[in-house]
C-alpha angles and dihedrals in degrees: 000000000000115000130192118205109222122176110290099354143036123242123198123213089239087063089059093049097052122085113255132205117313112261109245123202116261109282089229090057090050091048090050090050089053091047092050092048090053091051090048088059088069097041126220098284095045092051089073091054092046098044095143092053091045090052091050091050093047093048098045107125101205145010093268091056091050091046090053090056093060096093091052089047091050091051092049093046091047090055090049103041109009127261099281094052091042091054091049092050094045092049089058090053095045091061087071090066094061092093095033099049109010094166093053095048092043090054089048092054093046090051092048093049094044094241112149094008116146118243 
C-alpha cells in the first residue's frame, strides 16, 4: 500500500477513496432555522403583542433553551389562533429540532403515538 507522510500522521490513498462522514450543516444555522420557525408560529403581527416571548426566543443560547420555550409558545399561539391552529403551527416548528435534539423529538413522537406508554 502506498503511504504519504503528512505532518504528524500518515494517510493512505484508500482513506481518500472511501466516503467520509456526511457533511452536516453548521449547527448555528440549524439553531437559527429552529429559532425562525418558532417566531413564525406567532406570525409577524403577533410578535409585537408577544414581545417578551419573542425576546426570550431570540436570546436563547442553545437548542435546549429553545426547546424549553415551546410550552410558552404554545400558550401564546393558542390565545392568538386557537388550540388546533397552534398545534399545527408548533408541529411545523418542532421538526427543526430533529437534528438538534433527536432524543427529545423522538420521545415526543413516541408519547404522541402511544408507544412505550404505561398501561
